[in-house]
DOKEMI-490573 format. One record per atom (N, C-alpha, C): residue in one letter; z, x, y negated; residue number from 1. Coordinates in Angstrom, 1 decimal, m for minus. Example, Ala and Ser with C-alpha at 12.3 -4.5 7.8 and 13.67 -1.06 7.14 Angstrom:
BEGIN
{A, {7.8, 13.2, 5.7}, 1}
{A, {7.8, 12.3, 4.5}, 1}
{A, {7.8, 13.2, 3.3}, 1}
{S, {7.1, 12.8, 2.2}, 2}
{S, {7.1, 13.7, 1.1}, 2}
{S, {7.9, 12.9, 0.0}, 2}
This chain:
BEGIN
{X, {44.2, 40.9, m105.3}, 1}
{X, {43.5, 40.8, m106.5}, 1}
{X, {43.8, 41.9, m107.6}, 1}
{X, {42.7, 42.4, m108.2}, 2}
{X, {43.0, 43.3, m109.3}, 2}
{X, {42.6, 42.9, m110.5}, 2}
{X, {43.5, 43.3, m111.6}, 3}
{X, {43.0, 43.0, m113.0}, 3}
{X, {42.8, 44.3, m113.8}, 3}
{X, {41.7, 44.4, m114.5}, 4}
{X, {41.5, 45.7, m115.2}, 4}
{X, {42.0, 45.5, m116.6}, 4}
{X, {42.7, 46.4, m117.1}, 5}
{X, {43.5, 46.6, m118.4}, 5}
{X, {42.2, 46.8, m119.3}, 5}
{X, {42.7, 46.9, m120.8}, 6}
{X, {41.7, 47.5, m121.7}, 6}
{X, {41.2, 48.6, m121.3}, 6}
{X, {40.0, 48.9, m122.0}, 7}
{X, {39.2, 50.1, m121.9}, 7}
{X, {39.9, 51.0, m122.8}, 7}
{X, {40.4, 52.3, m122.7}, 8}
{X, {41.1, 53.1, m123.6}, 8}
{X, {40.0, 53.3, m124.9}, 8}
{X, {38.6, 53.3, m124.7}, 9}
{X, {37.8, 53.4, m125.9}, 9}
{X, {37.9, 52.4, m126.6}, 9}
{X, {38.3, 51.2, m126.4}, 10}
{X, {38.2, 50.0, m127.2}, 10}
{X, {39.5, 50.0, m128.0}, 10}
{X, {40.3, 51.0, m128.1}, 11}
{X, {41.5, 51.1, m128.9}, 11}
{X, {41.0, 51.2, m130.5}, 11}
{X, {41.9, 50.6, m131.4}, 12}
{X, {41.5, 50.7, m132.7}, 12}
{X, {41.5, 52.1, m133.4}, 12}
{X, {40.3, 52.4, m134.1}, 13}
{X, {40.5, 54.0, m134.8}, 13}
{X, {40.6, 53.8, m136.4}, 13}
{X, {39.8, 52.7, m136.8}, 14}
{X, {39.9, 52.6, m138.5}, 14}
{X, {39.6, 51.1, m138.5}, 14}
{X, {40.1, 50.5, m139.6}, 15}
{X, {39.9, 49.1, m140.1}, 15}
{X, {39.3, 49.2, m141.7}, 15}
{X, {38.3, 48.3, m141.9}, 16}
{X, {37.8, 48.4, m143.3}, 16}
{X, {37.5, 46.9, m143.6}, 16}
{X, {37.9, 46.6, m144.8}, 17}
{X, {37.7, 45.2, m145.1}, 17}
{X, {37.0, 45.3, m146.7}, 17}
{X, {36.0, 44.4, m146.8}, 18}
{X, {35.5, 44.1, m148.3}, 18}
{X, {35.5, 42.6, m148.5}, 18}
{X, {35.0, 41.9, m149.5}, 19}
{X, {35.0, 40.7, m149.7}, 19}
{X, {34.3, 39.7, m148.8}, 19}
{X, {33.4, 40.3, m148.0}, 20}
{X, {32.8, 39.6, m146.8}, 20}
{X, {33.0, 39.8, m145.6}, 20}
{X, {33.5, 41.2, m145.2}, 21}
{X, {33.3, 41.8, m143.9}, 21}
{X, {34.5, 42.4, m143.4}, 21}
{X, {34.8, 42.2, m142.1}, 22}
{X, {35.9, 43.1, m141.4}, 22}
{X, {35.2, 43.9, m140.7}, 22}
{X, {35.4, 45.2, m140.8}, 23}
{X, {34.8, 46.2, m139.9}, 23}
{X, {35.8, 47.1, m139.1}, 23}
{X, {35.8, 47.4, m137.8}, 24}
{X, {36.6, 48.0, m137.1}, 24}
{X, {36.0, 48.9, m136.2}, 24}
{X, {36.5, 50.3, m136.4}, 25}
{X, {35.9, 51.3, m135.6}, 25}
{X, {36.8, 51.5, m134.4}, 25}
{X, {36.0, 51.8, m133.5}, 26}
{X, {36.8, 51.8, m132.1}, 26}
{X, {36.6, 53.5, m131.6}, 26}
{X, {37.6, 53.7, m130.7}, 27}
{X, {37.9, 55.0, m130.4}, 27}
{X, {36.6, 55.8, m129.6}, 27}
{X, {35.8, 54.7, m129.1}, 28}
{X, {34.6, 55.1, m128.2}, 28}
{X, {33.4, 55.3, m128.9}, 28}
{X, {33.7, 55.1, m130.3}, 29}
{X, {32.5, 55.3, m131.2}, 29}
{X, {31.7, 54.1, m131.7}, 29}
{X, {32.1, 52.9, m131.1}, 30}
{X, {31.5, 51.6, m131.6}, 30}
{X, {32.1, 51.3, m132.7}, 30}
{X, {31.4, 50.4, m133.6}, 31}
{X, {31.9, 49.6, m134.7}, 31}
{X, {31.7, 48.0, m134.7}, 31}
{X, {32.5, 47.5, m134.9}, 32}
{X, {32.4, 45.9, m134.9}, 32}
{X, {32.6, 45.5, m136.2}, 32}
{X, {31.7, 44.8, m136.6}, 33}
{X, {31.4, 44.1, m138.2}, 33}
{X, {31.4, 42.5, m137.8}, 33}
{X, {32.4, 41.9, m138.5}, 34}
{X, {32.4, 40.3, m138.3}, 34}
{X, {32.5, 39.7, m139.7}, 34}
{X, {32.2, 38.5, m140.0}, 35}
{X, {32.3, 37.8, m141.2}, 35}
{X, {33.9, 37.6, m141.4}, 35}
{X, {34.2, 38.0, m142.5}, 36}
{X, {35.6, 37.6, m142.9}, 36}
{X, {35.8, 36.1, m142.9}, 36}
{X, {34.9, 35.3, m143.2}, 37}
{X, {35.1, 33.8, m143.1}, 37}
{X, {35.5, 33.2, m141.9}, 37}
{X, {35.4, 34.2, m140.6}, 38}
{X, {36.1, 33.7, m139.5}, 38}
{X, {37.5, 33.7, m139.4}, 38}
{X, {38.1, 34.3, m140.4}, 39}
{X, {39.5, 34.6, m140.4}, 39}
{X, {40.0, 34.1, m141.8}, 39}
{X, {40.6, 32.8, m141.8}, 40}
{X, {40.8, 32.3, m142.9}, 40}
{X, {41.9, 33.0, m143.7}, 40}
{X, {43.0, 33.4, m143.0}, 41}
{X, {44.1, 34.1, m143.7}, 41}
{X, {43.7, 35.5, m144.3}, 41}
{X, {42.7, 36.1, m143.7}, 42}
{X, {42.1, 37.2, m144.1}, 42}
{X, {41.2, 37.2, m145.5}, 42}
{X, {40.7, 36.0, m145.4}, 43}
{X, {39.6, 35.6, m146.3}, 43}
{X, {40.4, 35.4, m147.8}, 43}
{X, {41.5, 34.6, m147.4}, 44}
{X, {42.4, 34.0, m148.7}, 44}
{X, {43.3, 35.1, m149.0}, 44}
{X, {43.4, 36.4, m148.5}, 45}
{X, {44.7, 37.3, m148.7}, 45}
{X, {44.0, 38.1, m150.2}, 45}
{X, {44.8, 38.7, m150.6}, 46}
{X, {44.5, 39.5, m151.7}, 46}
{X, {43.9, 40.9, m151.3}, 46}
{X, {43.3, 41.7, m151.9}, 47}
{X, {42.9, 43.0, m151.6}, 47}
{X, {43.9, 43.8, m151.2}, 47}
{X, {44.9, 43.8, m151.6}, 48}
{X, {46.3, 44.5, m151.3}, 48}
{X, {46.7, 44.1, m150.1}, 48}
{X, {46.9, 42.9, m149.8}, 49}
{X, {47.3, 42.4, m148.5}, 49}
{X, {46.3, 42.7, m147.4}, 49}
{X, {45.0, 42.8, m147.7}, 50}
{X, {44.2, 43.0, m146.6}, 50}
{X, {44.2, 44.6, m146.3}, 50}
{X, {44.7, 45.5, m147.3}, 51}
{X, {44.6, 46.8, m147.1}, 51}
{X, {45.7, 47.2, m146.2}, 51}
{X, {46.9, 46.3, m146.3}, 52}
{X, {48.2, 46.8, m145.5}, 52}
{X, {48.0, 46.2, m144.1}, 52}
{X, {47.4, 47.1, m143.2}, 53}
{X, {47.3, 46.7, m141.9}, 53}
{X, {47.8, 47.7, m141.0}, 53}
{X, {48.3, 47.3, m139.6}, 54}
{X, {48.7, 48.3, m138.8}, 54}
{X, {48.2, 48.1, m137.5}, 54}
{X, {48.0, 49.1, m136.7}, 55}
{X, {47.6, 49.0, m135.4}, 55}
{X, {48.9, 48.4, m134.6}, 55}
{X, {48.5, 47.6, m133.7}, 56}
{X, {49.6, 46.9, m132.7}, 56}
{X, {49.0, 46.6, m131.3}, 56}
{X, {49.6, 46.0, m130.5}, 57}
{X, {49.3, 45.7, m129.3}, 57}
{X, {48.9, 46.8, m128.4}, 57}
{X, {49.8, 47.9, m128.4}, 58}
{X, {49.5, 49.0, m127.7}, 58}
{X, {48.1, 49.8, m128.0}, 58}
{X, {47.6, 49.5, m129.3}, 59}
{X, {46.3, 50.3, m129.8}, 59}
{X, {45.3, 49.5, m129.8}, 59}
{X, {45.4, 48.1, m129.3}, 60}
{X, {44.3, 47.3, m128.9}, 60}
{X, {44.3, 46.2, m130.0}, 60}
{X, {45.1, 45.9, m131.0}, 61}
{X, {45.2, 45.0, m131.9}, 61}
{X, {45.4, 45.4, m133.2}, 61}
{X, {45.1, 44.6, m134.2}, 62}
{X, {45.3, 44.8, m135.8}, 62}
{X, {46.2, 43.8, m136.2}, 62}
{X, {47.5, 44.2, m136.9}, 63}
{X, {48.4, 43.2, m137.6}, 63}
{X, {48.4, 43.4, m139.0}, 63}
{X, {48.4, 42.4, m139.8}, 64}
{X, {48.6, 42.4, m141.2}, 64}
{X, {50.0, 41.7, m141.5}, 64}
{X, {50.9, 42.6, m141.6}, 65}
{X, {52.4, 41.9, m142.0}, 65}
{X, {52.4, 41.0, m143.0}, 65}
{X, {51.6, 41.1, m144.2}, 66}
{X, {52.0, 40.2, m145.3}, 66}
{X, {51.4, 39.0, m145.1}, 66}
{X, {50.6, 38.7, m144.3}, 67}
{X, {49.8, 37.2, m144.0}, 67}
{X, {49.9, 37.0, m142.7}, 67}
{X, {51.0, 37.7, m141.8}, 68}
{X, {51.3, 37.3, m140.4}, 68}
{X, {49.9, 36.9, m139.6}, 68}
{X, {48.7, 37.9, m139.8}, 69}
{X, {47.6, 37.8, m138.9}, 69}
{X, {47.5, 38.9, m137.9}, 69}
{X, {47.1, 38.4, m136.8}, 70}
{X, {46.8, 39.5, m135.9}, 70}
{X, {45.4, 39.1, m135.1}, 70}
{X, {44.6, 40.4, m134.8}, 71}
{X, {43.4, 40.1, m134.2}, 71}
{X, {43.5, 41.3, m132.9}, 71}
{X, {42.7, 40.9, m131.9}, 72}
{X, {42.6, 42.0, m130.9}, 72}
{X, {41.1, 42.5, m130.7}, 72}
{X, {40.9, 43.6, m130.2}, 73}
{X, {39.8, 44.3, m130.2}, 73}
{X, {39.1, 43.4, m129.2}, 73}
{X, {39.7, 42.8, m128.2}, 74}
{X, {39.0, 42.1, m127.0}, 74}
{X, {38.4, 40.8, m127.8}, 74}
{X, {39.0, 40.2, m128.5}, 75}
{X, {38.5, 39.0, m129.3}, 75}
{X, {37.4, 39.2, m130.1}, 75}
{X, {37.6, 40.4, m130.9}, 76}
{X, {36.5, 40.8, m131.8}, 76}
{X, {35.2, 41.2, m130.9}, 76}
{X, {35.4, 42.0, m129.9}, 77}
{X, {34.3, 42.3, m129.0}, 77}
{X, {33.6, 41.0, m128.5}, 77}
{X, {34.3, 39.9, m128.1}, 78}
{X, {33.7, 38.6, m127.6}, 78}
{X, {33.3, 37.8, m128.6}, 78}
{X, {33.3, 38.2, m129.8}, 79}
{X, {32.7, 37.4, m131.2}, 79}
{X, {33.5, 36.2, m131.4}, 79}
{X, {35.0, 36.0, m131.1}, 80}
{X, {35.8, 35.0, m131.2}, 80}
{X, {36.5, 34.7, m132.5}, 80}
{X, {35.9, 33.8, m133.5}, 81}
{X, {36.5, 33.5, m134.5}, 81}
{X, {37.8, 32.8, m134.4}, 81}
{X, {38.6, 32.9, m135.4}, 82}
{X, {39.9, 32.3, m135.2}, 82}
{X, {39.7, 30.5, m135.1}, 82}
{X, {40.6, 29.9, m134.5}, 83}
{X, {40.2, 28.7, m134.1}, 83}
{X, {40.4, 27.8, m135.7}, 83}
{X, {39.9, 26.7, m135.7}, 84}
{X, {39.9, 26.1, m136.9}, 84}
{X, {40.7, 24.9, m136.9}, 84}
{X, {41.9, 24.7, m137.2}, 85}
{X, {42.9, 23.7, m136.9}, 85}
{X, {42.6, 22.5, m138.0}, 85}
{X, {42.5, 21.3, m137.4}, 86}
{X, {42.5, 20.2, m138.3}, 86}
{X, {41.1, 19.8, m138.4}, 86}
{X, {40.2, 20.3, m137.6}, 87}
{X, {38.6, 20.1, m137.9}, 87}
{X, {38.2, 19.3, m136.5}, 87}
{X, {37.8, 18.3, m136.6}, 88}
{X, {37.1, 17.6, m135.5}, 88}
{X, {36.4, 18.3, m134.6}, 88}
{X, {36.5, 18.2, m133.2}, 89}
{X, {35.8, 18.9, m132.1}, 89}
{X, {34.4, 18.4, m132.4}, 89}
{X, {33.5, 19.2, m132.0}, 90}
{X, {31.8, 18.9, m132.1}, 90}
{X, {31.6, 18.1, m130.8}, 90}
């Protein structure tokens, strides 16, 4: 059985945040934009905390050290919002 690793083109190139949106540019030229509301820690962080990010996970993740938030390009490409804890399942 073989498993494939991440596609090198899916590595993080750049990250931008505004008051409503997280935008991630990938090395292969694609851009992912998702609602900031999907990630509560980012939504409630200060602009300074949002601006302080670093590439993690071998190039396939983003880490915000000030708020202890980690996202992966795989999760972003799948459209996976952060789990909502304490909310009853539908």
